[in-house]
C-alpha positions in Angstrom: 65.7 54.2 108.5 66.9 52.1 105.6 67.4 49.2 108.1 63.7 49.5 109.1 62.5 49.6 105.5 64.6 46.5 104.7 63.1 44.8 107.8 59.6 45.7 106.8 60.1 44.5 103.3 61.6 41.2 104.6 58.6 40.7 106.9 56.1 41.4 104.1 57.9 38.9 101.9 57.6 36.3 104.7 54.0 37.2 105.3 53.2 36.7 101.6 54.9 33.3 101.7 53.0 32.2 104.7 49.7 33.2 103.2 50.5 31.4 100.0 51.4 28.2 101.9 48.0 28.4 103.8 46.2 28.9 100.6 47.9 25.8 99.1 47.1 23.7 102.1 43.4 24.8 102.1 43.1 24.1 98.4 44.7 20.6 98.7 42.5 19.7 101.6 39.4 21.0 99.8 39.9 18.3 97.1 40.1 15.6 99.8 37.0 17.1 101.4 35.0 16.9 98.1 36.1 13.3 97.7 35.0 12.4 101.2 31.6 13.9 100.5 31.3 11.8 97.4 32.2 8.7 99.5 29.5 9.6 102.0 27.0 10.0 99.2 27.9 6.5 97.9 27.7 5.2 101.4 24.2 6.6 101.8 23.1 4.9 98.6 24.6 1.7 99.9 22.8 2.1 103.2 19.5 2.6 101.3 20.1 -0.6 99.4 20.9 -2.4 102.6 17.7 -1.1 104.2 15.7 -2.5 101.2 17.5 -5.8 101.6 16.7 -5.9 105.3 13.0 -5.2 104.6 12.8 -8.0 102.0 14.7 -10.4 104.4 12.3 -9.6 107.2 9.4 -10.5 104.9 11.1 -13.8 104.0 11.9 -14.5 107.6 8.4 -13.9 108.7 7.2 -16.7 106.3 10.1 -19.0 107.3 9.4 -18.5 111.0 6.4 -20.7 110.8 8.5 -23.8 109.9 11.6 -23.2 112.2 11.8 -23.3 115.9 12.1 -20.1 117.9 15.4 -21.1 119.5 17.1 -21.5 116.1 15.7 -18.2 114.9 16.9 -16.5 118.1 20.5 -17.6 117.4 20.3 -16.6 113.8 18.8 -13.2 114.7 21.5 -12.5 117.3 24.2 -13.3 114.7 22.6 -11.0 112.1 22.2 -8.3 114.7 25.9 -8.5 115.7 27.0 -8.4 112.1 24.8 -5.3 111.4 26.2 -3.6 114.6 29.8 -4.3 113.4 28.9 -2.7 110.0 27.3 0.2 111.7 30.3 0.8 113.9 32.6 0.9 110.8 30.2 3.4 109.2 30.2 5.6 112.3 34.0 5.6 112.5 34.1 6.7 108.8 31.5 9.5 109.5 33.5 10.6 112.6 36.6 10.9 110.5 34.7 12.9 107.9 33.3 15.2 110.5 36.8 15.9 111.9 38.0 16.6 108.4 35.0 18.9 107.8 35.8 20.8 111.0 39.5 21.2 110.1 38.6 22.5 106.6 36.1 25.0 108.0 38.8 26.4 110.3 41.2 26.6 107.3 38.6 28.2 105.1 37.7 30.8 107.7 41.4 31.6 108.1 41.8 31.9 104.4 38.6 34.0 104.1 39.8 36.4 106.8 43.1 37.0 105.1 42.9 40.0 102.7 46.3 39.2 101.1 45.2 36.0 99.4 42.2 37.5 97.7 
């Protein structure tokens, strides 16, 4: 009987250590998650500025189009489009990473929430 009690106590001690480690991991990842959300907010502001710049550039381009041949504008337009697509691809990669981080954090938070020992 004493052996069983010692084994139960040992397992409870290990269980507590595991729950504490999970709590520490969730808490440390939560800080990174908050930071990534701040980065996304700054990125959104930057994208809004870029959209305003594009609108203004289109207005200027419309007036400049009268004096420039269509062939030259076509090359310029293709180059700008390619540059925007490269920027968009970088942004999408960042958002994909953020989404994966969010999914991982949700799983950890659900695990943490379902554990009565950590509360």
